[in-house]
C-alpha positions as a Markdown table, in Angstrom:
| # | Residue | x | y | z |
|---|---|---|---|---|
| 1 | Unk | -15.1 | 0.9 | 17.8 |
| 2 | Unk | -15.4 | -2.9 | 17.8 |
| 3 | Unk | -14.2 | -3.3 | 14.2 |
| 4 | Unk | -12.6 | -6.7 | 13.5 |
| 5 | Unk | -8.8 | -6.7 | 13.0 |
| 6 | Unk | -6.9 | -9.3 | 11.1 |
| 7 | Unk | -3.8 | -9.4 | 13.2 |
| 8 | Unk | -0.9 | -11.4 | 11.8 |
| 9 | Unk | 1.8 | -10.6 | 14.5 |
| 10 | Unk | 1.5 | -8.9 | 17.9 |
| 11 | Unk | 3.7 | -8.5 | 20.9 |
| 12 | Unk | 4.1 | -5.9 | 23.7 |
| 13 | Unk | 5.5 | -3.3 | 21.3 |
| 14 | Unk | 3.8 | -3.5 | 17.9 |
| 15 | Unk | 1.1 | -5.0 | 15.7 |
| 16 | Unk | 1.3 | -6.2 | 12.1 |
| 17 | Unk | -2.2 | -6.4 | 10.7 |
| 18 | Unk | -3.9 | -7.0 | 7.4 |
| 19 | Unk | -6.2 | -4.2 | 6.4 |
| 20 | Unk | -9.2 | -5.0 | 4.3 |
| 21 | Unk | -10.0 | -3.1 | 1.1 |
| 22 | Unk | -12.3 | -0.1 | 1.8 |
| 23 | Unk | -11.1 | 0.6 | 5.3 |
| 24 | Unk | -9.9 | 4.2 | 6.0 |
| 25 | Unk | -6.7 | 4.3 | 8.1 |
| 26 | Unk | -7.5 | 7.2 | 10.4 |
| 27 | Unk | -10.2 | 9.8 | 11.0 |
| 28 | Unk | -10.5 | 12.7 | 8.5 |
| 29 | Unk | -13.2 | 15.0 | 7.2 |
| 30 | Unk | -16.1 | 12.8 | 6.2 |
| 31 | Unk | -14.6 | 9.7 | 8.0 |
| 32 | Unk | -14.7 | 10.4 | 11.7 |
| 33 | Unk | -15.7 | 6.9 | 12.6 |
| 34 | Unk | -15.3 | 3.4 | 11.2 |
| 35 | Unk | -11.5 | 3.7 | 10.7 |
| 36 | Unk | -8.5 | 1.5 | 11.4 |
| 37 | Unk | -7.5 | 3.9 | 14.2 |
| 38 | Unk | -10.9 | 3.5 | 15.9 |
| 39 | Unk | -10.4 | -0.2 | 15.8 |
| 40 | Unk | -6.9 | 0.0 | 17.2 |
| 41 | Unk | -8.1 | 2.1 | 20.2 |
| 42 | Unk | -10.8 | -0.5 | 20.9 |
| 43 | Unk | -8.2 | -3.3 | 20.7 |
| 44 | Unk | -5.3 | -1.8 | 22.6 |
| 45 | Unk | -6.8 | 1.1 | 24.6 |
| 46 | Unk | -5.9 | 4.8 | 23.9 |
| 47 | Unk | -3.1 | 4.7 | 26.5 |
| 48 | Unk | -1.4 | 1.8 | 24.8 |
| 49 | Unk | -0.8 | 3.3 | 21.4 |
| 50 | Unk | 1.9 | 5.6 | 20.1 |
| 51 | Unk | 1.0 | 9.3 | 19.7 |
| 52 | Unk | 3.9 | 10.5 | 17.5 |
| 53 | Unk | 1.6 | 11.0 | 14.5 |
| 54 | Unk | -1.0 | 12.9 | 16.6 |
| 55 | Unk | -4.0 | 12.0 | 18.7 |
| 56 | Unk | -6.1 | 11.3 | 15.6 |
| 57 | Unk | -3.7 | 8.7 | 14.3 |
| 58 | Unk | -3.0 | 6.5 | 17.4 |
| 59 | Unk | -0.4 | 3.8 | 16.7 |
| 60 | Unk | -0.3 | 4.5 | 12.9 |
| 61 | Unk | 3.2 | 4.1 | 11.5 |
| 62 | Unk | 2.5 | 4.2 | 7.8 |
| 63 | Unk | -0.7 | 4.4 | 5.7 |
| 64 | Unk | -2.4 | 2.4 | 3.1 |
| 65 | Unk | -4.9 | 4.0 | 0.8 |
| 66 | Unk | -8.5 | 3.1 | 1.6 |
| 67 | Unk | -8.8 | 0.7 | -1.3 |
| 68 | Unk | -5.4 | -0.9 | -0.9 |
| 69 | Unk | -5.4 | -4.1 | 1.1 |
| 70 | Unk | -2.7 | -5.8 | 3.1 |
| 71 | Unk | -0.1 | -5.5 | 5.8 |
| 72 | Unk | 0.4 | -2.4 | 8.0 |
| 73 | Unk | 2.4 | -1.7 | 11.1 |
| 74 | Unk | 1.0 | -0.1 | 14.3 |
| 75 | Unk | 3.0 | 0.8 | 17.4 |
| 76 | Unk | 2.0 | 0.5 | 21.0 |
| 77 | Unk | 4.2 | 3.3 | 22.4 |
| 78 | Unk | 6.0 | 6.4 | 21.2 |
| 79 | Unk | 9.5 | 5.0 | 21.2 |
| 80 | Unk | 8.5 | 2.0 | 19.1 |
| 81 | Unk | 6.6 | 4.3 | 16.7 |
| 82 | Unk | 9.6 | 6.5 | 16.2 |
| 83 | Unk | 11.9 | 3.5 | 15.7 |
| 84 | Unk | 9.6 | 2.0 | 13.1 |
| 85 | Unk | 9.3 | 5.3 | 11.3 |
| 86 | Unk | 13.1 | 5.5 | 11.3 |
| 87 | Unk | 13.2 | 2.1 | 9.5 |
| 88 | Unk | 11.2 | 3.7 | 6.7 |
| 89 | Unk | 13.4 | 6.8 | 6.6 |
| 90 | Unk | 16.5 | 4.7 | 6.4 |
| 91 | Unk | 14.9 | 2.3 | 3.9 |
| 92 | Unk | 15.4 | -0.8 | 6.1 |
| 93 | Unk | 11.7 | -1.7 | 6.3 |
| 94 | Unk | 11.2 | -4.0 | 3.4 |
| 95 | Unk | 7.6 | -3.5 | 2.0 |
| 96 | Unk | 6.5 | -5.6 | -1.0 |
| 97 | Unk | 3.2 | -5.2 | -2.9 |
| 98 | Unk | 1.4 | -7.2 | -5.5 |
| 99 | Unk | -0.3 | -5.2 | -8.3 |
| 100 | Unk | -2.2 | -6.0 | -11.5 |
| 101 | Unk | -1.5 | -3.3 | -14.1 |
| 102 | Unk | -2.6 | -2.6 | -17.7 |
| 103 | Unk | -0.5 | -3.6 | -20.6 |
| 104 | Unk | 2.4 | -5.8 | -21.4 |
| 105 | Unk | 5.6 | -5.0 | -19.4 |
| 106 | Unk | 8.4 | -6.4 | -21.6 |
| 107 | Unk | 11.3 | -6.2 | -19.1 |
| 108 | Unk | 11.3 | -8.7 | -16.3 |
| 109 | Unk | 12.3 | -6.2 | -13.6 |
| 110 | Unk | 13.2 | -2.5 | -13.3 |
| 111 | Unk | 13.5 | 0.6 | -11.2 |
| 112 | Unk | 11.4 | 3.8 | -11.3 |
| 113 | Unk | 13.3 | 6.8 | -9.8 |
| 114 | Unk | 11.5 | 10.2 | -10.0 |
| 115 | Unk | 10.4 | 13.1 | -7.9 |
| 116 | Unk | 6.8 | 13.1 | -6.7 |
| 117 | Unk | 4.9 | 16.2 | -5.6 |
| 118 | Unk | 1.3 | 17.4 | -5.3 |
| 119 | Unk | -0.2 | 17.8 | -8.7 |
| 120 | Unk | -0.6 | 21.4 | -9.9 |
| 121 | Unk | -3.7 | 20.5 | -11.8 |
| 122 | Unk | -5.6 | 18.5 | -9.2 |
| 123 | Unk | -4.7 | 19.0 | -5.5 |
| 124 | Unk | -6.2 | 15.6 | -4.7 |
| 125 | Unk | -3.6 | 13.8 | -6.8 |
| 126 | Unk | 0.2 | 13.4 | -6.7 |
| 127 | Unk | 2.3 | 13.5 | -9.8 |
| 128 | Unk | 5.8 | 12.8 | -11.1 |
| 129 | Unk | 7.6 | 16.2 | -11.0 |
| 130 | Unk | 11.0 | 17.7 | -11.5 |
| 131 | Unk | 10.2 | 20.6 | -9.2 |
| 132 | Unk | 13.1 | 21.2 | -6.8 |
| 133 | Unk | 10.7 | 20.7 | -3.9 |
| 134 | Unk | 9.5 | 17.3 | -5.2 |
| 135 | Unk | 10.5 | 14.4 | -3.0 |
| 136 | Unk | 12.5 | 11.5 | -4.4 |
| 137 | Unk | 10.5 | 8.4 | -4.9 |
| 138 | Unk | 12.0 | 5.0 | -5.8 |
| 139 | Unk | 10.0 | 1.9 | -6.7 |
| 140 | Unk | 11.5 | -1.4 | -7.9 |
| 141 | Unk | 9.4 | -4.0 | -9.7 |
| 142 | Unk | 9.5 | -7.6 | -10.9 |
| 143 | Unk | 7.1 | -9.2 | -13.3 |
| 144 | Unk | 5.4 | -12.3 | -11.9 |
| 145 | Unk | 2.9 | -13.1 | -14.7 |
| 146 | Unk | 1.7 | -11.7 | -18.1 |
| 147 | Unk | -1.8 | -12.0 | -19.5 |
| 148 | Unk | -2.3 | -11.6 | -23.3 |
| 149 | Unk | -4.3 | -8.9 | -24.8 |
| 150 | Unk | -7.7 | -9.3 | -26.4 |
| 151 | Unk | -9.8 | -7.2 | -28.7 |
| 152 | Unk | -11.3 | -5.5 | -25.6 |
| 153 | Unk | -8.0 | -4.6 | -23.8 |
| 154 | Unk | -4.2 | -4.4 | -24.1 |
| 155 | Unk | -3.5 | -7.2 | -21.7 |
| 156 | Unk | -2.4 | -7.1 | -18.1 |
| 157 | Unk | 0.8 | -7.8 | -16.1 |
| 158 | Unk | 1.1 | -9.0 | -12.5 |
| 159 | Unk | 4.0 | -7.3 | -10.7 |
| 160 | Unk | 5.6 | -7.3 | -7.4 |
| 161 | Unk | 6.6 | -3.8 | -6.3 |
| 162 | Unk | 9.1 | -2.9 | -3.6 |
| 163 | Unk | 9.0 | 0.5 | -2.0 |
| 164 | Unk | 12.4 | 2.0 | -1.4 |
| 165 | Unk | 10.7 | 5.2 | -0.3 |
| 166 | Unk | 7.2 | 5.8 | 0.9 |
| 167 | Unk | 5.5 | 8.7 | -0.9 |
| 168 | Unk | 1.8 | 9.2 | -1.1 |
| 169 | Unk | 0.2 | 7.1 | -3.8 |
| 170 | Unk | 3.8 | 6.2 | -4.9 |
| 171 | Unk | 3.2 | 2.8 | -6.7 |
| 172 | Unk | 0.0 | 4.1 | -8.3 |
| 173 | Unk | 1.7 | 7.2 | -9.6 |
| 174 | Unk | 4.8 | 5.4 | -10.8 |
| 175 | Unk | 3.0 | 2.7 | -12.7 |
| 176 | Unk | 0.7 | 5.2 | -14.4 |
| 177 | Unk | 3.8 | 7.3 | -15.3 |
| 178 | Unk | 5.3 | 4.3 | -17.0 |
| 179 | Unk | 2.1 | 3.8 | -19.0 |
| 180 | Unk | 0.9 | 0.8 | -16.9 |
| 181 | Unk | -1.8 | 2.1 | -14.6 |
| 182 | Unk | -3.1 | -0.2 | -11.9 |
| 183 | Unk | -6.3 | -2.0 | -12.9 |
| 184 | Unk | -9.3 | -0.4 | -11.2 |
| 185 | Unk | -7.4 | 2.8 | -10.2 |
| 186 | Unk | -10.1 | 5.4 | -11.0 |
| 187 | Unk | -7.8 | 8.3 | -10.1 |
| 188 | Unk | -4.5 | 7.6 | -12.0 |
| 189 | Unk | -5.7 | 5.0 | -14.4 |
| 190 | Unk | -8.7 | 4.3 | -16.7 |
| 191 | Unk | -11.7 | 6.3 | -15.6 |
| 192 | Unk | -14.1 | 3.5 | -15.8 |
| 193 | Unk | -14.5 | 0.1 | -14.1 |
| 194 | Unk | -12.9 | -2.8 | -15.9 |
| 195 | Unk | -13.2 | -6.5 | -15.3 |
| 196 | Unk | -15.6 | -5.6 | -12.5 |
| 197 | Unk | -12.9 | -3.5 | -10.6 |
| 198 | Unk | -13.6 | 0.0 | -9.5 |
| 199 | Unk | -10.8 | 0.2 | -7.0 |
| 200 | Unk | -7.1 | -0.4 | -7.5 |
| 201 | Unk | -5.8 | -4.0 | -7.5 |
| 202 | Unk | -3.0 | -3.3 | -5.1 |
| 203 | Unk | -2.1 | -5.5 | -2.1 |
| 204 | Unk | 0.6 | -5.1 | 0.5 |
| 205 | Unk | 1.8 | -8.7 | 0.7 |
| 206 | Unk | 5.0 | -8.8 | 2.8 |
| 207 | Unk | 6.8 | -6.9 | 5.5 |
| 208 | Unk | 10.4 | -7.6 | 6.6 |
| 209 | Unk | 12.2 | -5.7 | 9.4 |
| 210 | Unk | 14.4 | -6.0 | 12.4 |
| 211 | Unk | 12.3 | -5.6 | 15.5 |
| 212 | Unk | 13.4 | -2.2 | 17.0 |
| 213 | Unk | 13.0 | -3.4 | 20.6 |
| 214 | Unk | 14.1 | -7.1 | 20.5 |
| 215 | Unk | 16.6 | -7.0 | 17.6 |
| 216 | Unk | 15.0 | -10.1 | 16.1 |
| 217 | Unk | 14.2 | -10.3 | 12.4 |
| 218 | Unk | 10.4 | -10.3 | 11.6 |
| 219 | Unk | 8.9 | -11.4 | 8.3 |
| 220 | Unk | 5.1 | -11.4 | 7.8 |
| 221 | Unk | 3.3 | -12.4 | 4.6 |
| 222 | Unk | -0.3 | -12.0 | 3.7 |
| 223 | Unk | -2.2 | -13.9 | 1.0 |
| 224 | Unk | -4.1 | -12.1 | -1.8 |
| 225 | Unk | -7.7 | -11.3 | -1.0 |
| 226 | Unk | -10.4 | -13.4 | -2.5 |
| 227 | Unk | -11.4 | -10.8 | -5.1 |
| 228 | Unk | -7.8 | -10.6 | -6.4 |
| 229 | Unk | -7.4 | -14.3 | -6.6 |
| 230 | Unk | -10.6 | -14.7 | -8.5 |
| 231 | Unk | -9.6 | -12.0 | -10.9 |
| 232 | Unk | -6.3 | -13.7 | -11.7 |
| 233 | Unk | -8.1 | -17.1 | -12.2 |
| 234 | Unk | -10.5 | -15.3 | -14.7 |
| 235 | Unk | -7.5 | -13.9 | -16.6 |
| 236 | Unk | -5.8 | -17.3 | -16.7 |
| 237 | Unk | -8.9 | -19.0 | -17.9 |
| 238 | Unk | -9.4 | -16.7 | -20.8 |
| 239 | Unk | -5.9 | -17.4 | -22.0 |
């Protein structure tokens, strides 16, 4: 499908693109069309995308949730796809996110290291777990800006999060676990829209890695989307 792609880097082996909020990564029940995978097939051709993840996920190296915006990797062949996934497994793919969370985080930086597993109460959700089958999840964070509380809320904190591992919903689960759910996260956070946000304020802003085929370092950055920038300006103005 001819869905516009915001491509930030491309060569014969891989693509780094910026996914818009609201775009599903690959076909699934209820989302057979209109996905990032459909757009990649149109752009590259079905024979020029990696198939390691399956025919329904051509080129996909890692996922972003539908309502998370920002940088993603896609591979044009199986060898590149395997190599990029190995960078994730060996924790040598540097992925950094910007998130606006509820509350005042006092420490300037920190590390969250827990197990994460499928929730036993709601199979749609993930949860911090000490179950022996839970997978280790590590998120480091750094505070970028704090916004004071008002009589209507408990304030907000802008943070940069770095994924050391890549578990499903990891940042969303970890920040909620620490008592600072992401603004607009209707699953793990407050169950109602706030400040006009009904989807999580989470943006994948930077990727750094060594290109698996050329050996050259690659760094790609992506500015915050307009809605996120406008929200921060609104918070700064009220202070």
